C-alpha positions as CSV (number, residue, x, y, z in Angstrom):
1,M,0.0,0.1,-0.4
2,G,1.5,3.5,-1.0
3,L,1.1,6.4,1.1
4,I,-0.9,9.3,1.5
5,G,-0.3,11.2,-1.7
6,I,0.5,8.3,-4.1
7,Q,-2.5,8.2,-6.8
8,E,-2.3,4.5,-7.3
9,N,-4.4,4.9,-10.6
10,G,-4.9,8.0,-13.0
11,N,-8.4,8.6,-11.9
12,G,-9.5,11.1,-9.0
13,N,-12.7,11.2,-7.7
14,G,-12.7,14.0,-5.5
15,D,-11.9,12.4,-2.3
16,L,-9.5,14.3,0.3
17,V,-6.5,13.4,2.0
18,S,-7.7,14.5,5.2
19,E,-10.8,12.4,5.0
20,I,-8.6,9.1,5.0
21,P,-7.4,8.1,8.5
22,L,-3.9,6.9,9.1
23,G,-3.5,3.3,8.5
24,T,-6.8,3.1,6.3
25,K,-6.5,-0.5,4.4
26,T,-8.0,1.6,1.7
27,K,-6.0,-0.2,-0.6
28,Y,-6.4,2.5,-3.6
29,I,-6.0,6.4,-2.4
30,R,-7.7,8.8,-5.0
31,M,-7.1,12.6,-4.6
32,T,-7.4,15.3,-7.1
33,S,-4.8,17.0,-8.4
34,D,-4.8,19.7,-6.1
35,D,-4.3,17.5,-2.9
36,S,-1.3,15.6,-5.0
37,T,0.1,18.7,-5.1
38,E,-0.3,19.8,-1.3
39,E,1.4,17.2,-0.3
40,Q,3.9,17.3,-2.7
41,E,4.5,20.5,-1.2
42,Q,4.5,18.7,2.0
43,G,7.6,17.1,1.1
44,L,6.0,13.7,1.7
45,P,7.8,10.9,0.4
46,T,5.8,9.1,-2.1
47,N,7.2,5.3,-2.1
48,K,9.4,3.2,0.8
49,H,12.8,4.3,-1.5
50,D,11.8,8.5,-1.0
51,S,11.1,7.6,2.7
52,K,14.7,5.7,3.1
53,K,16.2,8.9,1.2
54,Y,14.4,11.4,3.7
55,I,15.7,9.6,6.6
56,F,19.2,9.2,5.1
57,A,19.7,13.1,4.4
58,C,18.0,13.8,8.0
59,A,21.1,11.4,9.8
60,I,23.6,13.4,7.5
61,F,22.1,16.8,8.7
62,A,21.5,15.9,12.5
63,S,25.2,14.8,12.3
64,L,27.3,17.9,11.0
65,N,28.1,18.7,14.7
66,S,30.0,16.2,14.6
67,V,32.3,17.3,11.8
68,L,32.9,20.7,14.7
69,L,34.0,17.9,17.1
70,G,36.2,15.8,15.0
71,Y,37.8,18.8,13.2
72,D,38.3,20.3,16.3
73,V,40.0,17.2,17.9
74,G,42.0,16.9,14.1
75,V,43.5,20.5,14.1
76,M,44.2,21.1,17.5
77,S,47.2,18.2,17.0
78,G,49.1,20.4,14.7
79,A,48.2,23.6,16.0
80,I,49.2,23.3,19.5
81,I,52.6,23.4,17.5
82,Y,52.4,27.2,16.1
83,I,50.2,28.3,19.2
84,Q,52.8,27.0,21.4
85,K,55.6,29.1,19.3
86,D,53.1,31.7,19.1
87,L,52.0,32.7,22.4
88,K,55.0,30.9,24.1
89,I,52.8,28.9,26.7
90,T,54.5,26.3,28.7
91,E,53.8,22.2,28.2
92,V,51.2,21.8,31.1
93,Q,49.1,24.9,29.6
94,Q,49.3,22.7,26.3
95,E,47.8,19.9,28.2
96,V,45.0,22.2,29.5
97,L,44.3,23.3,26.6
98,V,44.0,20.3,24.8
99,G,42.1,18.4,27.6
100,I,39.5,21.3,28.8
101,L,37.1,21.0,25.9
102,S,36.9,17.3,26.9
103,I,36.1,18.5,30.3
104,I,34.0,21.4,30.2
105,S,32.0,19.3,27.4
106,L,30.2,17.5,30.2
107,L,28.5,20.6,30.8
108,G,27.0,21.0,27.7
109,S,26.0,17.0,27.8
110,L,24.3,17.3,31.2
111,A,22.4,20.6,30.1
112,G,21.8,18.4,26.5
113,G,19.6,15.8,28.0
114,R,17.3,18.2,29.9
115,T,17.4,20.9,27.1
116,S,16.7,18.5,24.2
117,D,13.4,17.4,26.6
118,W,12.8,20.7,26.9
119,I,12.8,22.5,23.1
120,G,13.2,19.6,21.1
121,R,15.7,17.0,19.5
122,K,16.0,19.3,16.2
123,W,16.6,22.9,18.2
124,T,19.4,21.4,20.4
125,I,21.4,21.0,17.3
126,G,20.7,23.7,16.6
127,L,22.0,25.5,19.9
128,A,25.2,23.3,19.7
129,A,26.2,24.9,16.8
130,L,25.4,28.3,17.7
131,I,27.1,27.3,21.2
132,F,30.3,26.0,19.4
133,Q,30.5,28.6,16.4
134,T,30.9,31.3,19.1
135,G,33.8,29.7,20.8
136,G,35.3,28.9,17.7
137,A,35.5,32.2,16.5
138,I,36.6,33.7,20.2
139,M,39.7,30.9,19.8
140,A,40.4,32.1,16.1
141,L,40.9,36.0,17.2
142,A,42.5,35.0,20.6
143,P,45.2,37.5,21.2
144,S,46.2,35.8,24.3
145,F,46.2,32.3,25.9
146,K,43.7,33.4,28.3
147,V,40.9,34.6,25.4
148,L,41.7,31.4,23.8
149,M,40.8,29.3,26.8
150,I,37.6,31.2,27.2
151,G,36.8,30.4,23.4
152,R,37.5,26.7,24.4
153,L,35.5,26.3,27.2
154,I,32.6,28.4,25.3
155,A,33.3,25.7,22.3
156,G,33.3,23.0,24.8
157,V,29.8,23.1,25.6
158,G,29.0,23.4,22.2
159,I,30.6,20.2,21.5
160,G,28.7,18.6,24.8
161,F,25.9,19.5,23.5
162,G,26.6,18.1,20.0
163,V,27.8,14.6,20.8
164,M,24.9,13.9,23.4
165,I,22.0,14.9,20.8
166,A,23.0,13.7,17.5
167,P,22.7,9.9,18.2
168,V,19.8,10.0,19.8
169,Y,17.9,12.3,17.3
170,I,18.8,10.1,14.9
171,A,18.2,6.7,16.5
172,E,14.5,8.1,17.5
173,I,14.2,8.7,13.4
174,S,15.6,5.3,12.0
175,P,13.8,2.2,11.2
176,A,15.5,-0.7,13.1
177,I,16.7,-2.7,10.4
178,A,19.4,0.4,9.4
179,R,19.4,1.8,13.2
180,G,22.9,0.8,13.6
181,S,24.1,2.3,10.5
182,L,22.5,5.7,10.1
183,T,23.2,6.2,14.3
184,S,27.0,5.9,13.7
185,F,26.6,9.2,11.1
186,P,27.7,11.3,14.1
187,E,31.2,8.7,14.2
188,I,32.2,9.1,10.5
189,F,31.0,12.7,10.6
190,I,33.8,12.9,13.9
191,N,36.4,10.8,11.5
192,F,35.8,13.2,8.2
193,G,36.4,16.3,10.9
194,I,39.7,14.9,12.4
195,L,40.9,14.4,8.5
196,L,39.8,17.7,7.8
197,G,41.7,18.8,10.7
198,Y,44.8,17.0,9.7
199,I,44.7,18.2,6.3
200,S,44.2,21.7,6.8
201,N,47.2,21.8,9.6
202,Y,49.3,20.6,6.5
203,A,47.7,22.9,4.2
204,F,48.5,26.2,6.3
205,H,51.5,25.0,8.4
206,K,54.1,26.7,6.2
207,L,52.0,30.4,7.2
208,P,53.6,32.4,9.9
209,P,53.5,30.9,13.1
210,H,50.9,34.1,14.0
211,I,48.6,33.2,11.4
212,N,48.6,29.7,10.5
213,W,47.3,28.4,14.0
214,R,44.4,31.2,13.5
215,I,43.3,30.2,9.8
216,M,43.1,26.5,11.2
217,L,41.1,27.1,13.7
218,G,38.4,29.2,11.8
219,V,38.3,26.8,9.2
220,G,35.8,24.8,11.5
221,L,33.4,27.4,11.7
222,I,32.2,26.6,8.2
223,P,29.7,23.5,9.0
224,S,28.2,25.8,11.4
225,V,26.4,27.7,8.4
226,I,25.3,24.6,6.6
227,I,23.9,23.4,10.0
228,A,21.5,26.4,10.0
229,V,20.3,25.8,7.0
230,A,19.8,22.4,7.8
231,L,17.4,23.0,10.6
232,F,14.5,24.4,7.7
233,I,14.8,21.2,6.6
234,I,15.1,17.9,9.3
235,P,11.9,17.2,11.3
236,E,11.3,17.3,15.0
237,S,12.1,13.7,16.2
238,P,8.5,11.8,16.6
239,R,8.6,10.4,20.1
240,W,9.5,13.7,21.5
241,L,6.5,15.1,19.6
242,V,4.2,12.5,21.2
243,V,5.6,12.9,24.8
244,Q,4.5,16.5,23.8
245,N,1.1,14.9,23.2
246,R,1.6,16.8,19.6
247,M,0.4,13.9,17.8
248,E,-0.7,15.8,14.5
249,E,2.9,16.5,14.2
250,A,3.9,13.1,15.1
251,K,1.6,11.7,12.7
252,L,3.3,13.7,9.8
253,V,6.7,13.2,10.4
254,L,5.8,9.3,11.0
255,L,4.1,9.3,7.3
256,K,7.8,10.9,5.8
257,I,10.0,8.4,7.4
258,S,7.8,5.1,7.4
259,E,7.1,3.0,4.5
260,S,3.3,2.8,4.4
261,E,0.3,4.2,6.2
262,K,-0.2,0.9,7.8
263,D,3.6,1.3,9.2
264,A,3.1,4.7,10.4
265,E,0.2,3.7,12.3
266,E,2.1,0.9,14.0
267,K,4.8,3.0,15.2
268,L,2.8,5.5,16.3
269,Q,1.0,3.0,18.9
270,E,4.1,1.5,19.0
271,I,5.5,4.5,20.7
272,Q,2.5,6.1,22.6
273,K,2.3,3.2,24.2
274,A,5.8,3.5,25.9
275,A,5.2,7.0,26.6
276,E,2.3,6.6,28.7
277,S,4.2,3.8,29.9
278,G,7.2,6.0,31.1
279,N,4.8,9.1,32.0
280,A,3.0,6.9,33.9
281,E,6.0,4.9,36.0
282,K,7.3,8.6,35.9
283,Y,4.7,10.4,37.8
284,E,3.6,7.7,40.1
285,T,7.3,6.6,41.2
286,K,10.1,8.7,40.6
287,T,11.5,11.6,38.2
288,V,13.7,10.8,35.6
289,W,16.5,11.8,37.7
290,Q,15.7,9.6,40.6
291,E,15.3,6.8,38.4
292,I,18.6,6.9,37.1
293,L,20.4,7.5,40.6
294,H,18.6,4.8,41.9
295,P,17.8,2.8,39.2
296,S,15.9,-0.6,39.1
297,P,17.8,-3.8,38.1
298,P,17.1,-3.4,34.7
299,V,17.8,0.1,34.2
300,L,20.9,-0.5,35.9
301,R,22.0,-2.9,33.2
302,M,21.5,-0.2,30.9
303,L,23.4,2.5,32.3
304,I,26.3,0.0,33.1
305,T,25.9,-1.0,29.2
306,G,25.5,2.5,28.2
307,C,28.1,4.8,30.4
308,G,30.5,1.5,30.5
309,I,30.8,1.2,26.9
310,Q,31.5,5.0,26.4
311,C,34.3,4.8,29.2
312,F,35.8,2.2,27.5
313,Q,35.9,4.1,24.1
314,Q,38.0,6.7,25.8
315,I,40.0,5.0,28.5
316,T,42.1,2.9,25.8
317,G,43.4,6.2,24.6
318,I,41.9,6.8,21.1
319,D,42.0,10.9,22.0
320,T,45.8,10.4,22.9
321,V,46.3,9.0,19.5
322,V,44.7,11.8,17.6
323,Y,45.6,14.3,19.7
324,Y,49.4,13.6,20.2
325,S,49.8,11.4,16.9
326,P,52.9,14.3,16.0
327,T,54.3,13.6,19.5
328,I,54.1,9.9,19.2
329,F,55.6,9.9,15.8
330,K,58.4,12.3,17.3
331,N,59.0,9.8,19.9
332,A,59.4,7.3,17.4
333,G,62.3,9.0,15.2
334,I,60.3,11.2,13.0
335,T,62.0,14.7,12.7
336,G,60.5,18.0,11.0
337,D,57.2,19.5,11.0
338,S,56.4,18.2,7.6
339,E,56.8,14.8,8.0
340,L,55.2,14.5,11.3
341,L,52.3,16.3,9.9
342,A,52.1,14.1,6.4
343,A,52.1,10.8,9.1
344,T,48.9,12.0,10.9
345,V,47.1,12.8,7.7
346,A,47.9,9.3,7.0
347,V,46.3,8.0,10.6
348,G,43.2,10.2,9.6
349,F,42.8,8.5,5.9
350,T,42.9,5.1,8.2
351,K,40.4,6.1,10.8
352,T,37.5,7.4,8.2
353,L,38.0,4.2,5.7
354,F,37.8,1.7,8.7
355,I,34.4,3.8,9.7
356,L,33.0,3.9,6.3
357,I,33.3,-0.2,6.8
358,A,31.7,-0.4,10.0
359,I,28.7,1.2,8.6
360,L,28.5,-1.5,6.3
361,L,28.8,-4.2,8.4
362,I,26.9,-2.9,11.6
363,D,23.0,-4.2,10.5
364,K,24.4,-7.0,9.0
365,L,26.9,-8.6,11.6
366,G,25.7,-7.3,14.4
367,R,26.8,-4.9,17.4
368,K,28.5,-7.3,19.6
369,P,31.0,-9.5,16.7
370,L,32.3,-5.8,15.7
371,L,32.9,-5.1,19.4
372,Y,35.0,-8.4,20.0
373,V,36.9,-7.2,16.7
374,S,37.6,-3.8,17.6
375,T,38.7,-4.3,21.1
376,I,41.0,-7.2,20.0
377,G,42.6,-5.6,17.6
378,M,43.2,-2.5,19.6
379,T,44.9,-4.4,22.4
380,V,46.9,-6.0,19.7
381,S,47.8,-2.5,18.2
382,L,48.6,-0.6,21.6
383,F,51.1,-3.4,22.8
384,S,52.7,-3.6,19.2
385,L,53.4,0.2,19.7
386,S,54.7,0.0,23.0
387,F,57.0,-2.8,22.0
388,A,57.9,-0.5,18.9
389,L,58.6,2.6,21.0
390,A,60.3,0.8,24.0
391,F,62.9,-1.3,21.7
392,L,63.0,-0.4,18.2
393,G,64.1,3.0,18.9
394,H,64.9,5.7,16.2
395,A,65.6,3.2,13.4
396,K,63.7,3.1,9.9
397,V,61.9,-0.4,11.0
398,G,60.7,1.0,14.3
399,I,59.3,3.8,12.5
400,A,57.4,1.7,10.3
401,F,55.9,-0.1,13.1
402,A,55.1,2.6,15.1
403,I,53.1,4.2,12.0
404,L,51.5,0.7,11.4
405,A,50.5,0.1,15.0
406,V,49.0,3.6,15.4
407,C,46.8,2.8,12.0
408,G,45.7,-0.2,13.2
409,N,45.0,1.0,16.7
410,V,42.7,3.7,14.8
411,A,41.0,1.3,12.3
412,F,40.0,-1.5,14.6
413,F,38.9,1.3,17.0
414,S,36.4,2.6,13.9
415,V,35.4,-0.7,12.9
416,G,33.9,-1.1,16.2
417,L,34.3,0.8,19.4
418,G,33.9,4.0,18.0
419,P,30.7,3.9,15.9
420,I,29.0,1.0,18.1
421,C,29.7,3.2,21.5
422,W,27.5,5.9,20.2
423,V,24.7,3.3,18.6
424,L,24.4,1.6,22.0
425,S,24.2,4.4,24.2
426,S,21.5,6.0,22.1
427,E,19.2,2.6,21.6
428,I,19.2,1.1,25.0
429,F,17.5,3.2,27.0
430,P,13.7,3.5,27.3
431,L,11.7,6.8,26.1
432,R,11.4,8.2,29.3
433,L,15.3,8.3,30.3
434,R,16.6,8.1,26.7
435,A,17.9,11.8,26.4
436,Q,19.1,12.5,29.8
437,A,20.3,8.7,30.6
438,S,21.9,9.1,26.9
439,A,23.7,12.5,28.2
440,L,24.7,10.8,31.1
441,G,26.7,8.6,29.2
442,A,27.8,11.5,26.8
443,V,29.4,12.5,30.3
444,G,31.6,9.8,31.1
445,S,33.1,9.8,28.0
446,R,34.3,13.8,27.8
447,V,35.0,13.3,31.4
448,S,37.4,10.5,30.8
449,S,38.4,11.7,27.7
450,G,39.8,15.2,29.2
451,V,41.2,13.6,32.1
452,I,43.4,11.3,29.5
453,S,44.3,14.2,27.4
454,M,45.0,16.1,30.3
455,S,47.5,14.4,32.3
456,F,49.1,12.3,28.6
457,L,52.4,14.6,28.5
458,S,53.0,14.3,32.3
459,V,52.3,10.6,32.4
460,T,54.7,10.2,29.1
461,N,57.4,11.9,31.3
462,A,57.2,9.7,34.3
463,I,56.7,6.7,32.6
464,T,57.8,7.0,28.9
465,V,55.3,6.5,25.7
466,A,56.2,3.1,25.4
467,G,55.0,2.6,29.2
468,T,51.7,4.7,28.4
469,F,50.5,2.6,25.5
470,F,51.4,-0.8,27.5
471,V,48.8,0.5,30.2
472,F,46.1,1.5,27.6
473,G,46.7,-1.9,25.8
474,V,45.8,-3.6,29.5
475,I,42.8,-1.2,29.7
476,S,42.2,-2.3,26.1
477,C,42.3,-6.2,27.6
478,S,39.2,-5.7,29.8
479,A,37.5,-3.8,27.3
480,V,37.2,-7.2,25.8
481,A,35.8,-9.0,29.2
482,F,33.5,-6.2,29.5
483,V,31.6,-6.6,25.6
484,H,31.7,-10.6,26.3
485,Y,29.6,-9.7,30.0
486,C,27.7,-6.6,29.9
487,V,26.6,-6.3,26.1
488,P,23.4,-7.4,24.7
489,E,22.9,-7.6,20.9
490,T,20.5,-5.3,19.7
491,K,20.6,-5.4,15.7
492,G,17.2,-5.4,14.4
493,K,15.4,-4.9,17.4
494,S,12.8,-1.7,17.8
495,L,14.2,0.6,20.7
496,E,10.7,-0.5,22.4
497,E,11.7,-4.2,21.9
498,I,15.4,-3.5,23.0
499,E,13.9,-2.2,26.1
500,V,12.6,-5.4,26.8
501,L,15.9,-7.1,26.4
502,F,17.2,-5.6,29.8
503,Q,13.8,-6.6,31.7
504,N,15.1,-10.3,31.4
505,A,17.0,-10.7,34.8
506,G,19.2,-13.9,34.3
507,E,22.6,-15.2,32.9
508,S,21.9,-14.7,29.2
509,I,20.5,-11.5,28.7
510,G,18.2,-11.0,26.0
511,N,18.4,-14.4,24.7
512,E,14.9,-15.8,25.1
513,V,13.8,-12.3,23.7
514,E,16.0,-12.8,20.4
515,M,14.8,-16.2,19.9
516,A,11.1,-15.1,19.8
517,D,12.2,-12.2,18.1
518,A,13.3,-14.9,15.4
519,E,10.4,-16.7,15.4
520,R,8.1,-13.7,15.0
521,L,10.2,-12.5,11.9
522,M,10.1,-16.1,10.3
523,Q,6.2,-15.9,10.9
524,K,6.0,-12.6,8.9
525,S,8.1,-13.8,6.0
């Protein structure tokens, strides 16, 4: 059955679209040419292929804030070299400048959950871009380290909003069968932003030191302009609209992102049921934050999985590899700014390439197999990097082995732990908790990133760069165990079905539910 707005034969009988209830079983929907034009003007997809393209476009636009984060991470690895030369900052100030963005972003992530529940998912995306753009402009024009830090703090708040809201928004508009791939888009764009940052470093590094780093930082403001335009294209989350009791708007959005009227009606009923259940529990027992701080066993399992995977994403040292890759390669024996920055571009290309591979596999192989490959591969790469830096000195073979180990680490990270972290944290929580619980997970990620980034140079001075990456390798080993015991498979399930997974206390979380889902899918097929 076609969506509203499809004229399946050429004859119109004057029936009005507004008289056709959502989910009607009428096979042929006739309308006047005026009605057809009106539907086209509203932008309703006219078939399954159109709805997929529409969702795809929404996921891309919602992920643009992630380019800002990625670009900042990538560009700062090179810009810090010239900031140090221009503003004469100390090594401790370098650590603070690099790491403070992640620490301060926790404010944005914490505020982002409540803000998105208040003003909506879409406008929170816009607010994140506005805040980051303000901070980025201050950084690019900063005449001193103090002003640079002020801009960095403001930009960090914007980053916190952005990293929290994009996966939530995409998860709430995506069909279950493609949610893993689409929710991974923010991670793709982070990697793309990192690559652009590395390229920007290389492109502008020959300019005078008092100019080049400002241009490097200023170029990162461009995506914010695109986000401003995107806000007039993407819809609001239908799940948020249902919670706000704006049913007609939710219905219209569901028509745009569903394959048929019947599908849209089923989704609306499912969302309403989940929202009513959540509201009943909220008003009868606890507020959202009370439920998070004093969780029931199912919610506790969700928090362990969601927040745990976020923290492991960072404490395995990925941001140190990205932020301080020139330092790592210099320790391996590479000399000269051009050679150092060229090596970091190779890392950026590797990271971006393998995130694309993850997107192709995440909804085919599932989350858990990719997490196993990712964490085991990262462990091997981190131990290999430690070995190369400790025992192969500055020899050519040592340099090559170090570059290979760094590229291997970011490749395995991008195949699993990078994108799947955000997928899981956005899909495992019930509707009533999703925004703020996801925000809490993002806080764990940002705090972990900030602590690791701000202490990296000091720790390497104490135990050497090789020793630091050996510690990261040990932590990565524990990530393998965490995946095995704490992460369920969520491939192919609706957000409401995933909630049921965590309701089952027991040895093998979700196995019975997965079998039931498989049987139901077989019956449908």
